[in-house]
C-alpha positions in Angstrom: 0.1 -0.1 0.0 1.1 3.6 -0.7 0.3 6.2 1.8 0.9 9.9 2.0 1.4 12.1 5.1 2.9 15.3 6.4 6.5 14.8 7.4 5.8 16.7 10.7 3.4 14.1 12.0 4.6 11.3 14.3 5.4 7.9 13.0 2.8 5.2 13.2 2.9 1.5 12.9 1.0 1.6 9.6 3.5 4.0 7.9 6.0 1.1 7.0 8.8 2.6 5.1 8.8 6.3 5.4 10.1 8.2 2.4 10.7 11.8 2.2 10.1 13.1 -1.4 11.0 16.7 -0.7 13.7 18.2 -2.9 15.5 19.5 0.2 14.7 19.6 3.9 14.5 23.4 4.1 11.9 26.1 5.0 9.8 27.6 2.2 12.8 29.9 1.3 14.7 26.9 0.0 17.9 27.7 1.8 17.2 27.6 5.7 17.3 24.1 7.1 14.0 23.1 8.6 15.0 22.0 12.1 11.7 20.2 12.5 12.8 17.6 10.0 15.5 15.3 11.2 16.9 11.9 10.0 14.6 10.3 12.4 11.6 11.8 10.5 12.0 9.4 7.6 13.8 6.2 6.6 14.8 7.3 3.1 15.1 10.5 1.2 14.2 10.5 -2.5 14.7 14.1 -3.7 14.3 12.7 -7.2 10.6 12.6 -6.6 10.5 16.2 -5.4 9.6 19.0 -7.7 12.4 20.7 -9.6 13.7 23.8 -7.9 12.6 26.0 -10.7 9.1 24.8 -10.5 8.9 25.2 -6.7 10.3 28.8 -7.1 7.7 29.7 -9.8 4.9 28.4 -7.5 6.2 30.2 -4.4 6.6 33.5 -6.4 3.0 33.1 -7.7 4.2 33.0 -11.3 2.1 29.9 -11.7 -1.0 28.6 -9.9 -1.6 25.2 -8.5 -3.1 23.8 -11.7 -0.2 25.0 -13.6 2.2 23.5 -11.1 0.2 20.2 -11.2 0.5 20.1 -15.0 4.3 20.7 -15.2 4.9 18.4 -12.2 3.0 15.4 -13.6 4.8 15.9 -16.9 8.2 15.9 -15.0 7.1 12.5 -13.3 6.2 11.0 -16.6 9.4 12.0 -18.3 12.1 12.2 -15.8 11.1 10.2 -12.8 10.0 6.8 -14.4 12.8 4.7 -12.8 12.0 6.1 -9.3 8.3 5.6 -9.7 8.9 2.0 -10.8 11.1 1.4 -7.7 8.5 3.1 -5.5 5.6 1.0 -6.9 7.6 -2.3 -6.5 8.2 -1.3 -2.8 4.6 -0.4 -2.2 3.3 -3.6 -3.8 5.1 -5.6 -1.1 4.9 -3.4 2.0 3.4 -0.2 3.3 5.3 2.8 1.9 4.4 6.5 3.2 5.4 9.4 1.1 6.3 12.5 3.2 6.5 16.2 2.6 5.6 19.3 4.5 2.0 20.2 3.3 -0.6 19.5 6.0 -3.7 17.5 5.1 -6.9 19.6 5.5 -5.0 22.8 5.3 -3.3 23.0 2.0 -6.5 22.1 -0.1 -7.6 23.3 -3.6 -10.9 22.2 -5.0 -11.2 19.5 -2.3 -7.9 17.9 -3.1 -4.6 18.2 -1.3 -2.4 20.8 -3.1 0.7 18.7 -2.6 3.2 16.9 -4.9 3.0 13.8 -2.7 -0.6 13.4 -3.8 0.5 13.7 -7.5 3.3 11.2 -7.0 0.8 8.6 -5.5 -1.8 9.2 -8.1 0.8 8.7 -10.8 1.8 5.4 -9.3 -1.8 4.5 -9.2 -2.2 5.3 -12.9 0.8 3.2 -13.7 -0.4 0.3 -11.5 -4.1 0.4 -10.9 -4.0 -2.5 -8.5 -1.8 -0.4 -6.1 -3.9 0.5 -3.0 -3.6 4.2 -1.9 -4.3 6.2 1.2 -3.9 9.9 0.5 -3.7 12.2 3.5 
């Protein structure tokens, strides 16, 4: 099963393998280390599944809106992240894997959906392997 969760939330037994998919563990400015995120917050860090730095910058500077971000990021996943998605799917078919990033469920919502790249990664995995069970939070 593939789950998603805010990296600031405590570990739970159902999390299984916790994978940070943040490009970097910094505050929103992209340079200051986020002291709330430590190596005990996750088991693995796969920055390759994080949004490209330029895309994050455009979104944070309001040069693109969420639908624009989503379109570019999904295209990035389909063209540049395929090997990483394959590895993630393989793991999630054999154990619980929880994707982590900073957005908080129930807070960062647009049109009733979590405005977060971890949701997009999970949905892309599901598109590639429809039998994959998801739990998006």
